[in-house]
C-alpha positions in Angstrom: 163.8 67.2 21.1 160.1 66.5 21.1 157.2 68.9 20.2 155.8 70.7 23.2 159.1 70.8 25.0 160.3 73.7 27.1 163.6 74.8 25.5 166.1 77.0 27.5 168.4 78.9 25.1 171.6 80.4 26.5 174.8 81.9 25.2 174.7 85.6 25.8 172.5 88.0 23.8 170.7 86.1 21.1 171.4 82.6 22.3 173.1 79.6 20.6 172.7 80.8 17.0 174.0 77.7 15.1 171.7 75.5 17.2 168.7 77.8 16.6 169.2 77.8 12.9 169.3 73.9 13.0 166.0 73.9 14.9 164.5 76.1 12.2 165.7 73.7 9.5 164.4 70.6 11.3 161.0 72.0 12.1 160.3 74.4 9.2 156.7 74.0 8.1 155.7 72.2 11.3 154.1 73.4 14.5 156.1 71.9 17.4 154.6 74.3 19.9 157.8 74.9 21.8 158.0 77.0 25.0 161.2 79.1 24.7 162.9 80.2 27.8 165.4 82.9 27.0 166.3 86.1 28.8 167.1 88.2 25.7 165.4 87.1 22.5 167.2 88.6 19.5 168.9 87.7 16.3 168.1 84.2 14.9 166.0 83.5 18.0 163.4 85.9 16.8 163.1 83.8 13.6 161.8 80.9 15.7 158.8 83.1 16.5 158.3 84.1 12.9 158.4 80.5 11.7 155.6 79.6 14.0 157.7 77.2 16.1 157.0 78.9 19.4 153.7 78.7 21.4 154.9 80.4 24.5 157.8 82.8 25.3 159.2 83.1 28.9 161.6 86.0 28.6 162.8 89.4 29.8 163.5 91.2 26.5 162.5 90.8 22.9 164.4 93.2 20.7 166.3 93.7 17.5 169.8 94.3 18.8 172.7 95.6 16.7 174.5 98.8 17.8 171.3 99.7 19.6 168.2 97.9 20.9 165.0 98.3 19.0 161.5 96.7 19.5 161.2 93.5 17.5 158.6 93.8 14.8 158.5 90.0 14.6 157.4 89.6 18.3 155.1 92.6 18.2 153.2 91.1 15.3 153.0 87.6 16.8 151.8 89.1 20.1 149.2 91.3 18.4 147.9 88.3 16.3 147.8 86.2 19.5 150.1 83.6 17.9 152.2 83.4 21.0 151.7 83.6 24.8 154.2 85.9 26.3 155.4 85.7 29.9 157.6 88.6 30.7 160.0 88.8 33.7 162.8 91.0 34.8 166.3 89.6 34.0 167.1 88.8 37.7 163.7 87.3 38.6 163.8 85.0 35.6 167.2 83.7 36.6 166.0 83.3 40.2 163.2 81.1 38.9 165.8 79.0 37.1 168.1 79.0 40.1 165.2 77.6 42.3 164.7 74.9 39.6 168.4 74.1 39.7 168.5 73.9 43.5 165.5 71.7 43.6 163.5 74.1 45.8 159.9 75.2 45.0 160.6 79.0 45.0 163.3 81.7 45.4 162.9 85.0 47.3 163.4 88.1 45.2 163.6 91.9 45.6 162.4 92.4 42.1 158.9 92.4 40.5 156.9 93.3 43.7 154.4 96.0 43.1 154.7 95.9 39.3 152.4 94.6 36.6 154.9 91.8 36.1 153.7 90.5 39.5 150.0 90.7 38.7 150.4 89.3 35.2 152.3 86.3 36.6 150.3 85.6 39.7 150.6 81.9 39.3 154.4 82.1 39.6 154.8 85.1 41.9 153.6 85.5 45.5 154.1 87.9 48.3 154.4 86.8 52.0 155.4 88.3 55.3 158.9 87.6 56.4 158.5 84.4 58.5 161.4 85.5 60.7 159.6 88.5 62.1 161.0 91.5 60.4 157.5 92.6 59.4 158.7 93.1 55.8 156.9 91.7 52.8 159.0 89.5 50.5 158.5 88.4 46.9 158.7 84.8 45.9 159.2 83.4 42.3 158.2 79.9 41.5 160.9 77.4 40.3 161.2 76.9 36.6 162.6 73.7 35.0 163.2 73.5 31.3 163.1 70.2 29.5 166.3 70.8 27.6 169.0 73.5 27.9 170.8 74.4 24.6 174.0 76.4 25.1 177.0 77.6 23.1 180.4 77.5 24.8 183.9 78.4 23.9 185.5 75.0 24.3 184.6 71.6 25.8 186.3 68.2 26.2 184.8 65.0 24.9 183.0 64.4 28.1 181.2 67.7 27.9 182.9 69.9 30.5 182.3 73.4 29.0 184.2 76.7 29.4 181.6 79.4 28.7 182.2 83.0 27.6 182.3 85.8 30.1 180.3 87.6 31.4 178.0 84.7 32.1 174.9 87.0 32.1 171.9 84.8 32.0 173.6 81.6 30.8 174.1 79.5 33.9 171.1 78.4 35.9 168.8 77.2 33.2 171.4 74.5 32.3 171.4 73.1 35.8 167.6 73.4 36.0 166.9 71.4 32.8 165.4 68.0 33.6 166.7 66.5 30.3 170.2 68.0 30.6 172.3 70.1 28.2 172.8 70.1 24.5 175.9 72.1 23.7 177.7 73.6 20.7 181.2 74.9 21.1 183.9 76.5 19.0 186.1 73.4 19.3 186.8 70.2 21.3 189.9 70.3 23.5 191.8 67.6 25.5 191.0 67.0 29.2 194.4 68.3 30.1 193.4 71.7 28.6 190.2 71.7 30.7 192.2 70.8 33.8 194.5 73.8 33.1 191.4 76.1 33.1 189.3 74.2 35.7 188.3 77.5 37.4 186.6 78.6 34.1 184.5 75.4 33.6 180.9 76.4 34.3 179.0 73.3 33.2 180.5 69.9 34.1 180.3 66.9 31.9 177.7 64.9 33.8 175.1 67.5 33.0 175.8 67.4 29.3 174.1 65.0 26.9 175.9 65.9 23.7 178.5 68.4 22.3 178.7 69.5 18.7 181.5 71.6 17.2 180.1 74.8 15.6 182.7 77.5 14.8 181.3 81.0 14.9 178.3 79.4 16.6 177.1 82.7 18.2 177.2 84.7 14.9 175.9 87.3 14.4 176.7 88.1 18.1 180.1 88.3 19.7 182.0 85.7 21.6 184.6 87.1 24.1 187.7 85.1 25.2 187.2 84.2 28.9 191.0 84.1 29.4 192.1 80.9 27.7 195.1 80.3 25.3 194.8 79.4 21.6 191.3 80.8 21.3 190.1 83.3 18.8 187.2 85.6 20.0 185.0 87.4 17.5 182.9 90.6 17.3 179.3 91.2 16.6 178.3 91.4 13.0 176.3 94.7 13.1 175.7 94.8 9.3 174.2 91.3 9.4 171.9 92.3 12.3 170.8 95.5 10.5 170.0 93.4 7.4 167.9 91.1 9.5 166.1 94.2 11.0 165.3 95.5 7.5 164.1 92.1 6.4 161.7 91.9 9.4 159.6 94.8 8.0 157.3 92.3 6.3 156.6 88.6 6.5 157.5 88.2 2.8 160.9 89.8 3.0 161.7 87.9 6.3 160.7 84.6 4.6 163.1 85.4 1.8 165.9 86.2 4.3 165.3 83.0 6.3 165.4 80.9 3.2 168.6 82.5 2.0 170.5 82.4 5.3 169.1 79.3 7.0 167.0 76.9 4.8 169.3 77.1 1.7 172.3 76.5 4.0 171.8 72.8 4.7 174.3 72.8 7.5 176.2 75.2 9.7 179.1 74.7 7.4 177.0 76.0 4.6 176.1 79.0 6.6 179.8 79.7 7.2 180.5 79.3 3.5 177.8 81.8 2.7 179.3 84.3 5.2 182.6 83.9 3.4 186.2 84.1 4.6 186.5 87.9 4.1 183.5 88.6 6.3 184.6 86.1 9.0 188.1 87.7 8.9 186.6 91.1 9.6 184.9 89.8 12.7 188.1 88.6 14.3 188.7 90.4 17.6 192.1 91.3 18.9 193.6 88.6 21.1 194.2 89.4 24.8 192.4 91.5 27.4 194.6 94.5 27.5 192.8 97.5 29.0 192.1 100.4 26.7 193.4 103.8 27.7 191.4 105.9 30.0 191.3 109.6 29.3 192.5 111.9 32.1 191.1 115.0 30.4 188.2 115.5 28.0 189.1 115.5 24.3 190.5 118.8 23.0 188.2 121.3 21.4 187.4 120.7 17.8 188.6 123.3 15.2 185.1 123.3 13.7 182.3 124.2 15.9 178.9 122.7 15.2 175.6 124.0 16.5 174.2 122.2 19.5 171.2 120.0 18.7 168.2 119.6 21.1 169.2 116.0 21.7 172.7 117.1 22.7 171.3 119.7 25.0 169.2 116.9 26.7 172.3 114.6 27.0 174.4 117.4 28.5 171.6 118.0 31.1 171.6 114.3 31.9 175.4 114.2 32.2 175.2 117.1 34.7 172.5 115.4 36.8 174.6 112.1 36.9 177.7 114.0 37.9 175.8 116.0 40.6 174.3 112.8 42.0 177.6 111.0 42.3 179.2 114.1 44.0 176.2 114.4 46.4 175.7 110.8 47.3 179.0 109.1 46.8 177.8 106.4 44.4 180.5 103.9 43.5 178.8 102.4 40.5 176.7 103.6 37.6 174.3 101.3 35.7 173.7 102.6 32.2 170.7 101.3 30.4 171.1 99.9 26.9 169.4 102.8 25.1 171.1 105.4 22.9 171.2 107.8 25.8 173.5 105.6 27.7 176.3 107.8 26.3 175.4 110.4 29.0 176.6 107.9 31.7 179.8 107.4 29.7 180.4 111.1 29.5 179.7 111.5 33.2 182.2 108.7 33.9 185.0 110.5 32.1 184.1 113.8 33.7 184.1 112.3 37.2 187.4 110.6 36.5 189.0 113.9 35.8 187.7 115.2 39.1 189.2 112.3 41.0 186.0 110.4 41.7 186.5 106.6 41.5 183.3 105.3 40.0 182.7 102.1 37.9 180.3 101.4 35.1 178.3 98.2 35.3 175.8 96.4 33.0 173.0 94.1 34.0 174.6 91.1 32.3 177.7 91.2 34.5 180.2 93.6 33.0 181.8 95.6 35.8 184.4 98.4 35.6 184.3 98.7 31.8 185.8 101.6 30.0 183.4 103.2 27.4 185.1 103.6 24.0 184.1 105.9 21.1 181.4 104.3 19.0 181.5 100.9 20.8 178.2 99.7 22.1 177.9 98.0 25.5 175.5 95.6 24.0 177.5 92.3 23.7 180.8 93.4 22.2 184.1 91.7 22.7 185.9 95.0 22.8 183.8 96.2 25.7 184.4 93.0 27.7 188.2 93.4 27.3 188.1 96.6 29.4 186.3 95.2 32.4 187.7 94.8 35.9 185.2 92.0 36.8 183.0 89.7 34.8 180.1 88.0 36.5 176.5 86.9 35.9 173.0 88.6 36.1 172.1 87.5 39.6 175.4 89.0 41.0 175.1 92.1 38.9 171.4 92.9 39.2 170.7 91.2 42.5 173.8 92.3 44.5 175.9 95.0 42.9 173.0 97.0 41.5 170.0 96.2 43.8 171.5 94.4 46.8 171.5 95.5 50.5 174.9 97.2 50.3 174.7 98.5 46.8 176.3 101.9 46.0 174.8 102.1 42.6 173.1 104.9 40.6 170.9 103.5 37.8 170.4 105.7 34.7 167.5 104.3 32.6 165.3 105.1 29.7 161.6 104.4 29.6 158.7 104.2 27.2 156.4 106.1 29.6 156.4 107.4 33.2 153.8 108.7 35.6 154.1 111.5 38.2 155.6 109.2 40.8 158.4 108.0 38.4 156.9 104.6 37.8 157.9 103.3 34.4 156.5 101.3 31.5 158.6 99.6 28.9 156.4 96.6 28.3 152.9 97.2 26.8 151.3 100.4 25.4 147.7 101.5 26.2 146.7 100.1 22.8 148.1 96.6 23.8 151.2 96.8 21.6 154.2 94.9 23.1 157.3 97.1 23.4 160.5 95.3 24.5 159.8 94.0 28.0 161.3 94.7 31.4 164.8 93.5 30.7 166.8 94.7 33.7 164.8 97.9 34.2 162.6 96.4 37.0 165.7 95.1 38.8 167.7 98.3 38.3 164.9 100.3 40.0 166.3 98.7 43.3 169.5 100.7 43.1 170.3 103.3 45.7 169.1 106.0 43.3 167.5 106.1 39.9 167.6 108.9 37.2 165.3 108.5 34.2 165.6 109.9 30.7 163.0 110.0 27.9 161.3 112.1 25.3 158.6 114.6 26.5 155.1 114.3 25.3 151.6 113.6 26.7 152.0 110.0 25.3 155.1 109.5 27.4 154.3 111.5 30.5 150.9 109.9 31.4 148.5 110.2 34.3 148.0 106.4 34.5 150.4 103.9 33.1 148.8 101.0 31.1 151.5 98.7 32.6 153.9 99.2 35.5 157.3 97.7 34.5 159.0 99.1 37.6 158.1 101.2 40.6 159.6 104.6 40.9 160.2 104.6 44.7 163.9 105.4 44.2 163.6 107.7 41.2 164.8 111.2 42.2 165.2 112.9 38.9 163.8 112.8 35.4 165.5 114.5 32.4 163.3 114.9 29.3 163.9 116.5 26.0 162.3 119.7 27.4 163.0 119.9 31.1 164.4 118.5 34.4 162.0 117.2 37.1 162.8 116.2 40.7 161.0 114.8 43.7 161.2 116.9 46.8 161.1 113.7 48.9 160.7 110.0 48.2 157.1 109.0 47.5 156.1 112.6 46.4 155.3 113.8 42.9 157.8 114.9 40.3 158.1 118.7 40.1 159.4 120.8 37.3 162.6 122.5 38.4 164.3 123.6 35.2 163.6 124.1 31.5 166.1 123.2 28.8 167.3 126.2 26.6 165.9 124.8 23.3 165.1 128.1 21.6 167.3 131.1 21.7 165.5 134.1 23.2 162.5 132.1 24.5 161.2 133.4 27.8 161.1 131.0 30.8 157.3 131.4 31.0 156.9 130.2 27.5 159.1 127.2 28.1 157.1 126.3 31.3 153.9 126.5 29.4 155.2 124.2 26.6 156.3 121.7 29.2 152.9 121.8 31.0 151.2 121.2 27.6 153.4 118.2 27.0 152.6 116.5 30.3 149.7 114.2 30.8 149.0 115.2 34.4 148.6 118.6 36.2 152.3 119.4 36.7 153.6 120.8 40.0 156.3 123.5 39.9 159.2 124.1 42.3 159.4 127.9 42.4 161.3 129.5 41.1 161.7 127.3 38.0 165.1 127.8 36.5 166.6 127.5 33.0 169.5 125.3 32.3 172.6 127.1 31.2 173.6 126.3 27.6 176.0 123.4 27.0 179.7 124.3 26.9 182.0 123.4 24.1 184.0 120.9 26.2 180.8 119.1 27.2 179.8 118.8 23.5 183.3 117.7 22.5 183.2 114.8 25.0 179.7 113.6 23.9 180.6 113.8 20.2 183.9 111.9 20.8 182.0 109.1 22.5 179.4 109.0 19.7 182.1 109.0 17.0 183.1 106.0 15.0 185.9 104.0 16.6 189.4 104.7 15.3 191.1 101.9 13.4 
């Protein structure tokens, strides 16, 4: 690799960790001015930014990801100090840019990005034109993107470089075919060609595209590596404790320098890194072999013997569950996309409730997990356990572009947001003060679903008259559930109206609740008379939520 190159990093959330650590070792103290192209920048990839090795980021999400996704202090500081240029795209539109590069065409048509600040920020790579075939519709076009080198981590490869990748593919495929200089790969192990022939349907990158292959066991640590369905292969889980330690270290440049020295620089090779992890820790990360489906409950968990008072957060989550369930009953949605935030548990609870009522609905993620079964205390964010419950594993373009936002989608998107305006437009990218949040991720793409429900905290800082940045347009938003109330649009294109207040204080009159909601809204709020008050959560609803939030059983 040469300074100034455009590096595509791929291998699920966080990218090819072992290779990233080696890049840091090789270029520590230098300024190679790399452009990094990576959909989800997390884990060790964030350290590339801290070490000053990156001049430009082309990405969808920058976040500290462990059990949850949190804004990355490292990227926020580099962005604020103007040490990096940051080009933010939605998950699907970035992959469509790489797909165009792989196909050798100058652009790709997209349903994402149009009408958002992503489009205006990236005007040199996004254009709008009228359909040349006469429909009269405007279509968006993203410019082809070609990395210089693609660096990936796969499960296994033969000596000629034919690689079996982990599933779901997420954002890992098109950049490898678009790279002008080919692919550099790390894998868990090298296998004979006969093995590759046995699993030819699972080979995603053929040998002629690959320049070199290096064996790097646990090469995705601290993230998980699922088994795509091959024999004699040991998957592993995400190291949440490791990621939490990295998050704590990122609180200051000094502590992060110390952490990087201990875990990367003082480990002269990947083998040294594994030795520092130690056999006990690596043993704990081993995932069960096979892809057996976990049990699906037919009824909610039984009532606990010890009743606990309902918290305001639980009240809000119950309200969100009810809205999701009502939407599926009313509109017949067949899929539910749950965002990666902590309130995704509401979609999981709605899934179980709908199952008990005989509704066949599947959960889907933007990285290509379809039909997964939510398990207590198990995050959807890149876990081997979650992948094992899926009925389909695919990639981001299929998930976001077709299943969630395509012409025949039957999907309800349930999303969080940093801010909204009265039309349901959302911002998860940049604050009014210029601070970077996490980026679009799949939010912009998910706004193309048949229907969108939003959930967020209520305050004047969150419910704003004018968004500083439009991550996604709210044309298909029908409902917003806040920590204080429920809002709906009478018709598409109209303003959100207050329809119901949450019962947050016992004995509080509805007029007092309405006044508190108005005072916590940044625009003159319209009311749908008569404004109601949500009935208090029932014990069964709380039991289900608490079961899903509980630690997984051993």
